[in-house]
C-alpha positions in Angstrom: 125.0 109.4 87.1 124.9 106.6 89.4 122.4 106.0 92.7 124.2 104.3 94.9 120.4 103.7 97.1 118.9 102.9 94.3 119.7 98.9 95.4 118.4 99.5 99.1 115.3 101.6 97.7 114.5 98.3 95.2 115.0 95.7 97.7 113.0 97.4 100.2 110.2 97.8 98.1 110.6 94.1 97.2 110.8 93.4 101.1 107.3 95.5 101.5 105.5 93.8 98.9 106.1 90.4 100.2 105.5 91.3 103.8 102.3 92.8 101.6 101.5 88.9 100.4 101.9 87.8 103.8 99.4 89.9 105.3 97.0 90.0 102.7 97.5 86.1 103.3 97.2 86.2 107.1 93.7 89.0 106.5 92.0 86.1 104.8 92.7 83.2 107.2 91.2 85.9 109.7 88.2 86.6 107.8 87.6 82.4 107.0 88.2 82.3 110.8 85.9 84.5 111.4 83.5 83.4 109.2 83.1 80.0 110.6 83.4 80.6 114.1 80.7 83.5 113.6 78.8 80.5 112.7 79.3 78.2 115.0 76.6 77.9 116.5 75.9 74.7 118.7 79.1 75.1 121.0 79.9 78.7 122.5 83.5 77.8 123.6 84.5 77.0 119.9 83.0 79.8 117.9 83.9 82.4 120.7 88.2 80.8 120.2 87.7 81.0 116.4 86.7 84.7 116.8 89.9 85.8 119.5 91.9 83.7 116.8 90.2 85.1 113.7 90.8 89.5 115.5 93.9 88.5 116.4 95.4 87.2 112.9 93.8 90.3 112.0 95.3 92.6 114.0 98.5 90.9 112.8 97.5 91.3 109.1 97.1 95.4 110.0 100.1 96.2 111.8 102.4 94.2 109.3 100.3 96.4 106.1 101.3 99.4 108.1 104.7 98.5 108.0 104.9 97.8 104.3 103.6 100.6 103.4 105.8 102.7 105.6 108.9 100.4 103.8 106.9 101.0 100.2 107.5 104.9 101.1 111.2 104.4 102.4 112.5 102.6 99.2 110.5 105.1 97.0 112.4 107.7 98.9 115.9 106.1 98.8 114.8 104.8 95.0 
């Protein structure tokens, strides 16, 4: 018995795992930047800028994780 769509499903699962790893790295960078921004008390504009950038990175990371989760579900259905 052959599964013609299994390769497509496995490829989507593999891509989803790569996206989730990249999202974890981006989220970690955002977390580190937010910790650095929260500890900057000497110059408020630097701290605020770092917090804004880290918030944007965390939002991008969350969206990438949602996309990876959807791709995982689709890949499991196809495989």
